[in-house]
C-alpha positions as CSV (number, residue, x, y, z in Angstrom):
1,M,-25.6,38.4,-7.8
2,D,-26.9,37.8,-4.4
3,R,-25.4,35.4,-1.9
4,R,-28.0,32.7,-2.3
5,T,-27.4,32.6,-6.1
6,A,-23.6,32.6,-5.7
7,F,-23.9,29.8,-3.2
8,S,-26.2,27.7,-5.5
9,R,-23.8,28.1,-8.4
10,M,-20.8,27.1,-6.2
11,I,-22.6,24.0,-5.1
12,A,-23.5,23.1,-8.7
13,C,-19.9,23.5,-9.7
14,V,-18.7,21.3,-6.9
15,G,-21.3,18.6,-7.8
16,V,-20.1,18.6,-11.5
17,A,-16.4,18.4,-10.4
18,V,-17.2,15.4,-8.0
19,G,-19.1,13.7,-10.8
20,L,-16.2,14.1,-13.2
21,V,-13.7,12.7,-10.7
22,Q,-15.9,9.7,-10.0
23,A,-16.4,9.0,-13.7
24,Q,-12.7,9.2,-14.4
25,A,-11.7,7.1,-11.4
26,G,-14.0,4.2,-12.2
27,K,-15.3,4.3,-15.8
28,A,-16.1,0.6,-15.6
29,G,-18.5,0.7,-12.7
30,G,-17.0,2.6,-9.9
31,M,-14.5,1.2,-7.5
32,V,-10.8,0.7,-8.1
33,T,-9.5,-2.7,-7.1
34,I,-6.4,-2.5,-4.9
35,E,-4.4,-5.5,-3.7
36,D,-1.6,-4.7,-1.3
37,V,1.7,-6.6,-1.8
38,T,4.0,-7.0,1.2
39,L,7.7,-6.5,1.2
40,D,8.3,-10.3,1.5
41,E,5.8,-11.0,-1.3
42,L,7.5,-8.4,-3.5
43,K,11.0,-9.8,-2.9
44,R,9.8,-13.4,-3.6
45,G,8.0,-12.4,-6.7
46,M,10.9,-10.3,-8.1
47,A,13.3,-13.2,-7.3
48,D,11.2,-15.9,-9.0
49,G,10.1,-13.7,-11.9
50,S,6.4,-13.8,-11.1
51,I,6.2,-10.1,-10.4
52,V,6.9,-7.2,-12.8
53,L,7.4,-4.0,-10.7
54,V,6.5,-0.6,-12.2
55,D,7.8,2.5,-10.5
56,V,5.5,5.5,-10.9
57,R,7.6,8.1,-9.1
58,E,9.0,11.1,-11.0
59,P,12.3,11.2,-13.0
60,N,14.3,12.9,-10.2
61,E,13.2,10.2,-7.7
62,W,14.0,7.4,-10.2
63,A,17.4,8.9,-10.8
64,A,18.1,9.1,-7.1
65,G,17.5,5.4,-6.6
66,R,15.1,2.6,-7.5
67,I,14.3,-1.0,-6.7
68,P,16.4,-3.3,-8.8
69,G,14.5,-4.7,-11.8
70,A,11.7,-2.1,-11.7
71,V,10.5,-0.5,-14.9
72,F,9.7,3.2,-15.1
73,N,6.3,4.8,-15.9
74,P,6.0,8.2,-14.0
75,L,2.6,9.2,-12.8
76,S,3.0,12.7,-14.3
77,S,3.0,11.2,-17.8
78,F,1.5,7.8,-17.0
79,D,0.8,5.8,-20.1
80,V,-1.4,2.7,-19.7
81,S,-0.2,1.4,-23.0
82,K,3.4,1.3,-21.6
83,L,2.5,-1.0,-18.7
84,P,4.1,-4.4,-19.1
85,S,1.8,-7.1,-20.4
86,A,3.4,-10.3,-19.2
87,P,1.1,-13.4,-19.3
88,G,1.4,-15.3,-16.0
89,K,3.1,-12.4,-14.2
90,R,1.6,-10.0,-11.7
91,V,2.1,-6.3,-12.5
92,V,2.8,-4.4,-9.2
93,L,2.9,-0.6,-9.0
94,Q,5.2,1.2,-6.6
95,C,5.9,4.8,-5.6
96,R,7.5,6.4,-2.6
97,S,4.9,5.6,0.0
98,G,1.8,4.1,-1.7
99,N,-0.3,7.1,-2.6
100,R,0.7,7.6,-6.2
101,S,0.7,3.9,-6.9
102,K,-3.0,3.8,-5.9
103,T,-3.7,6.7,-8.2
104,A,-1.9,4.9,-11.0
105,L,-3.9,1.7,-10.3
106,G,-7.1,3.8,-10.9
107,L,-5.7,5.1,-14.2
108,A,-4.6,1.7,-15.3
109,Q,-8.0,0.1,-14.6
110,S,-10.0,3.0,-16.1
111,G,-7.7,2.6,-19.2
112,G,-8.7,-1.0,-19.7
113,R,-6.1,-2.8,-17.6
114,A,-8.3,-4.6,-15.1
115,D,-5.4,-7.1,-14.5
116,V,-3.3,-4.3,-12.9
117,K,-4.6,-4.2,-9.3
118,A,-1.6,-4.6,-7.1
119,H,0.7,-2.1,-5.4
120,F,3.6,-2.2,-3.0
121,G,2.0,0.2,-0.4
122,G,5.2,0.7,1.5
123,G,7.0,2.0,-1.5
124,M,10.6,3.1,-1.5
125,L,10.4,4.2,2.1
126,A,9.7,0.6,3.2
127,W,12.2,-0.9,0.8
128,Q,15.0,1.3,1.9
129,G,13.9,1.2,5.6
130,A,14.3,-2.6,5.4
131,G,17.9,-2.2,4.1
132,E,17.1,-3.6,0.7
133,P,19.4,-2.8,-2.3
134,V,18.8,0.2,-4.4
135,D,20.0,0.8,-8.0
136,R,21.3,4.2,-9.0
């Protein structure tokens, strides 16, 4: 195979891969809706019961420490059907620093949970950095 043919095939494969990623990330029309929740909003919502926090970190991270009251749904085995469905409450996703929670938002929304659009972007780093309590 000459270089031109090899290059053309490579470009075609990249195009297919990009298309698959875009289709998976936004089956319902494209963009993932992301609402950032601040530390103060999270603390208020957890205190008054208006927020249900979902930790999407991995089991070893969860075992090392978690935000009190959070429920566990790790990204590596993320299950949309296990997300809390609490009428009148806001489901907020959280990870270590905000990247995995954004990924989980995309999975939740593409899995039919358009109501799940908030994440605590600072994650555990911001929580612990502010001196907030951690369950072990």
